[in-house]
Structure formats: C-alpha cells, structure tokens
C-alpha positions as CSV (number, residue, x, y, z in Angstrom):
1,X,-18.8,-18.7,4.6
2,X,-18.8,-22.1,5.6
3,X,-16.4,-24.4,3.5
4,X,-17.3,-28.0,2.7
5,X,-14.5,-30.7,3.5
6,X,-14.4,-31.6,-0.3
7,X,-13.1,-28.0,-1.3
8,X,-11.0,-27.4,1.8
9,X,-9.0,-30.6,0.8
10,X,-8.7,-29.7,-2.9
11,X,-7.6,-26.2,-2.0
12,X,-4.9,-27.5,0.2
13,X,-3.7,-29.6,-2.5
14,X,-3.7,-27.2,-5.1
15,X,-2.1,-24.6,-3.0
16,X,0.6,-27.2,-2.0
17,X,1.2,-27.9,-5.9
18,X,1.1,-24.0,-6.8
19,X,3.3,-23.4,-3.8
20,X,6.0,-25.9,-5.3
21,X,6.5,-23.7,-8.3
22,X,10.0,-21.9,-8.4
23,X,10.0,-18.2,-8.6
24,X,11.7,-18.7,-11.9
25,X,9.0,-20.6,-13.4
26,X,6.5,-18.3,-11.7
27,X,8.1,-15.3,-13.5
28,X,8.1,-16.9,-17.0
29,X,4.4,-18.4,-16.5
30,X,3.3,-14.9,-15.4
31,X,4.7,-13.1,-18.5
32,X,3.1,-15.8,-20.9
33,X,-0.4,-14.9,-19.0
34,X,0.2,-11.3,-19.3
35,X,1.0,-11.8,-23.1
36,X,-2.3,-13.8,-23.6
37,X,-4.3,-11.3,-21.5
38,X,-3.6,-8.6,-24.1
39,X,-5.2,-10.7,-26.8
40,X,-8.4,-10.6,-25.0
41,X,-10.9,-8.2,-26.6
42,X,-12.7,-7.6,-23.2
43,X,-9.5,-6.8,-21.4
44,X,-8.1,-4.7,-24.0
45,X,-10.9,-2.3,-24.6
46,X,-11.8,-1.9,-21.0
47,X,-11.0,1.4,-19.2
48,X,-11.8,0.5,-15.7
49,X,-10.1,-2.6,-14.8
50,X,-9.9,-4.4,-11.3
51,X,-6.7,-6.2,-10.6
52,X,-4.9,-7.7,-7.4
53,X,-1.9,-7.8,-5.8
54,X,-0.3,-11.1,-5.8
55,X,0.3,-13.1,-2.4
56,X,2.3,-16.1,-1.7
57,X,2.5,-18.2,-5.1
58,X,-0.3,-16.3,-7.2
59,X,0.3,-15.2,-10.7
60,X,2.4,-12.1,-10.4
61,X,0.4,-9.2,-11.6
62,X,3.0,-6.6,-10.8
63,X,3.8,-6.0,-14.5
64,X,0.3,-6.1,-15.6
65,X,-1.1,-3.5,-13.1
66,X,2.2,-1.4,-14.2
67,X,1.6,-1.6,-18.0
68,X,-2.0,-0.6,-17.5
69,X,-1.4,2.4,-15.5
70,X,1.5,3.4,-18.2
71,X,-1.2,2.8,-21.0
72,X,-3.5,5.1,-19.1
73,X,-6.1,2.7,-18.0
74,X,-7.8,3.2,-14.8
75,X,-6.9,0.4,-12.2
76,X,-8.4,-0.6,-9.3
77,X,-7.4,-3.0,-6.5
78,X,-9.7,-4.7,-3.7
79,X,-9.7,-3.4,-0.2
80,X,-11.2,-5.7,2.5
81,X,-13.6,-4.1,5.2
82,X,-15.3,-6.6,7.4
83,X,-17.1,-9.2,5.3
84,X,-16.9,-7.2,2.1
85,X,-14.6,-5.7,-0.3
86,X,-14.7,-2.5,-2.6
87,X,-12.2,-1.7,-5.4
88,X,-10.5,1.5,-5.0
89,X,-8.6,3.3,-7.7
90,X,-4.6,3.5,-7.6
91,X,-2.3,5.8,-9.3
92,X,1.0,3.5,-8.7
93,X,2.1,1.1,-6.3
94,X,2.7,3.7,-3.6
95,X,-1.1,3.9,-3.4
96,X,-1.2,0.6,-1.8
97,X,-0.3,-0.4,2.1
98,X,-0.5,-4.0,3.7
99,X,-4.1,-4.7,4.9
100,X,-6.3,-7.5,5.6
101,X,-4.5,-11.1,5.3
102,X,-1.3,-9.0,4.9
103,X,-2.2,-8.4,1.4
104,X,-1.2,-5.3,-0.3
105,X,-4.5,-3.1,-0.9
106,X,-5.3,0.5,-1.6
107,X,-5.3,3.0,1.1
108,X,-8.5,4.1,2.6
109,X,-8.5,7.2,1.1
110,X,-8.5,6.0,-2.4
111,X,-11.5,6.8,-4.6
112,X,-14.0,3.6,-4.7
113,X,-15.3,2.4,-7.8
114,X,-17.1,-1.0,-8.3
115,X,-18.6,-0.2,-11.6
116,X,-15.7,-1.8,-13.6
117,X,-15.5,-3.2,-17.2
118,X,-13.4,-6.3,-16.1
119,X,-12.0,-7.8,-13.1
120,X,-8.8,-10.0,-12.9
121,X,-9.6,-12.7,-10.3
122,X,-7.4,-14.5,-8.2
123,X,-7.8,-18.2,-8.2
124,X,-6.4,-21.5,-6.1
125,X,-8.2,-23.8,-8.8
126,X,-10.7,-23.4,-11.5
127,X,-12.5,-26.0,-14.0
128,X,-12.6,-25.3,-17.6
129,X,-16.5,-24.4,-17.1
130,X,-15.1,-21.4,-14.9
131,X,-16.4,-22.8,-11.4
132,X,-13.6,-21.1,-9.3
133,X,-12.1,-22.2,-6.2
134,X,-10.4,-19.5,-4.3
135,X,-9.2,-19.0,-0.4
136,X,-12.4,-19.9,1.0
137,X,-13.5,-16.4,2.2
138,X,-16.1,-15.6,-0.4
139,X,-15.0,-11.9,-0.7
140,X,-15.0,-12.1,-4.8
141,X,-18.2,-14.4,-4.8
142,X,-20.0,-11.8,-2.8
143,X,-18.5,-8.9,-4.7
144,X,-19.7,-10.7,-8.0
145,X,-23.1,-11.3,-6.8
146,X,-24.0,-7.7,-6.6
147,X,-22.0,-6.2,-9.3
148,X,-22.3,-7.6,-13.0
149,X,-18.9,-7.4,-14.9
150,X,-16.3,-9.4,-17.0
151,X,-14.3,-11.8,-15.0
152,X,-10.8,-13.3,-16.0
153,X,-9.1,-15.6,-13.8
154,X,-5.2,-15.9,-13.9
155,X,-4.0,-19.2,-13.1
156,X,-1.3,-21.8,-14.0
157,X,-2.1,-24.5,-16.2
158,X,-1.7,-27.0,-13.4
159,X,-4.5,-25.3,-11.3
160,X,-7.2,-26.2,-14.1
161,X,-9.0,-29.1,-12.7
162,X,-11.9,-31.3,-14.2
163,X,-14.1,-30.8,-11.0
164,X,-14.7,-28.4,-8.2
165,X,-17.5,-28.7,-5.9
166,X,-19.9,-25.8,-6.7
167,X,-21.9,-24.1,-3.9
168,X,-25.0,-22.1,-4.6
169,X,-23.2,-18.8,-3.8
170,X,-20.2,-19.6,-6.2
171,X,-19.9,-17.2,-9.2
172,X,-18.6,-18.7,-12.4
173,X,-15.6,-16.9,-14.2
174,X,-15.9,-16.0,-17.7
175,X,-12.6,-16.4,-19.2
176,X,-9.6,-18.2,-17.9
177,X,-5.8,-17.7,-18.6
178,X,-3.1,-19.9,-18.3
179,X,0.3,-19.9,-19.8
180,X,-0.7,-22.2,-22.3
181,X,-4.2,-21.2,-23.3
182,X,-7.2,-18.9,-23.2
183,X,-10.2,-20.7,-22.2
184,X,-13.9,-19.3,-22.8
185,X,-16.1,-20.9,-20.0
186,X,-19.0,-22.7,-21.1
187,X,-21.7,-20.8,-19.1
C-alpha cells in the first residue's frame, strides 16, 4: 500500500516519541492497560481472541496473552504470508517462532482461525474516533476489511492524536485502551 508523506512523517514522529519510553514506564503502562482491558465486556466475554506479540516499543502483551491462556480462552496471533495475514491458534509461547519482520508469530502448523470475537490491534498512533496509524504495510486493514470483528487498540496515551490522515482502505478501531482511559470511538 502506498503511504502518503503526511502519514509517514507522523508515523516517524510517533515512533520516536514511543521509542523514548523507558522499559520500566512501558511495563507500568502495559499493566494499567491490561487492567483496563478486563473492564471491557466485549473482551471479557470473548472466547476467541486475536492478540499480537509486541515488537520494539509496543505495549507489552505477553502478560495479557498468558492470562488469557490460563483462563482457558482461545488465543490467536497473526502470521504473515505474502501480502496477507491469518490468525493462528497458540497454546503458549512455545507455539511461536521468529517470522516476517522479525516478529514472533505462530508456527505454520498452528490451526488457522480468522473468525474471532475480538482482536487486539497494534498501533503507532490513533485518534479518539478510531482512525489508526499502523506501520504502513496494511496487513490489519486488509484483514479487517474481510473479517468483521470487534477491535481494540492498545496504545500509550501519548500516541492518541487529534488527527491522522485517513485513506479509503483504513478500517476504524472500535475501542482504544491507554494507561489512562478507555475510549469508545464514535464511528
């Protein structure tokens, strides 16, 4: 997907801002986000949950994933194949291997399931209306265009911005969870 210069510039600025967060602060923020996530009915009642393994300075999801598995929920992580991605069921972190973009993803033999109750979406930046800025590859937008499901963005409060240029293919996110608040987007 082509990336407009305005989005690219904003992405670089927000990544720089997020990358400046110390690990200790990220751990504290991630714990707060995890606690807020449990207050969301859609998330609590979901049986099949799509999540992601964090890279770089993303919100730490390992504890959330571990807790979901311990609670007997079905957990699925994305696996990239060419231009697309599918969600595959994991039974634990041993189900993962280093994949595309050096991201930990489920091994190829893991069962594919794209009909999920809710998906936690990695985010570089987002508006209170749910316009999300990702890494510019379009994997989540392509997936969400073909699979209707509830979406929750996990992000730091400082990544919530007033405006992000919206492209036709951008899919809005339903809920945003930061360390400070839960935002129900007005779509």
